[in-house]
N, C-alpha and C positions, 0 to 999 in steps of 0.2 A: 504494500500500500504506500501511496505517496502522501505528502502533507495535504495536497489538494483533495485527495480521496476522503480524508477525514475532517476537513476544514469545517464542514457543517456541524459535526458533532461537538466541536470545540468553540463554536461561535465565531468562526473566521480563521483564515490561514495564519494570521499573525499570532493567534492564541494556541496553535498546535504545539504540543510539547516537542522539543528538539530531538529527543531520543526515547526509545521504548524497547522493552524486552518482550518477546512473545514466546510462547511455549505451546506445544501440541497437547492434546488430551492424554495420550498414552504416557508420557513422562510425568504428567501431573498425577494421574491415577496410580502411578508406581511409587510416588513419594511416601515417605514414612508418616508424614503429617501434612495436612492441607489446611490453609487458612483462606476462607472466602470472605471478602469484605464488600459490603454493598451499602450505599447510602442514598437517601432521597426517595421521594414518592414515585419518581419515574422508574424506579427499580422494583417497586412492590409487586407488580404483576409477574415479572420474570422470576423473582425470588419465590413467590408462592408456587408457580408452576415447576420450578426447579426442585423444590422440596416435596411437593405433594402430588405432582403430576407424574405421568409415565416417563420412564427414561427413554430419551430419544436423541439421536444425533442432531436433530433440528434445534435442540436446546442443550448444548454441551454441558452447561452447569447441572442439568438433571442427572448426568452420568456420575456426579459426585455422590448420589444415593448409594452407589455400589461400594463406596469406601466410608460409609457413615461413621464408624467409630474413629476414623482418622481425620475426619473433617470438622473443623470448627468454623461456624458461621458467625461473623460479627456484623450485626445489622443495627442501624439506628431505627427509631420508632417508625418513621415514614417508610423505610424499606421493608419493615416487618409487618406493615399494616394489613397486608393480604393474608397473613397467617392467623389472624384472630377472627 
């Protein structure tokens, strides 16, 4: 992906972070422990689907259900709103 590809998500190309690290699902699921952080109301639906919906490649976060004891979810109240 280029900075232009993600500019809309950041509110303009000038606000895109200069560097990022990406990792595929397989190495994440192979980790000894996994920390998932989500904040904001715009994450509430995806958090609820990831934790309570079916595991699907269409929602990679849902695959974390398979490693449940090793996954720690850190959510603020708005991101967790769909869980209550």
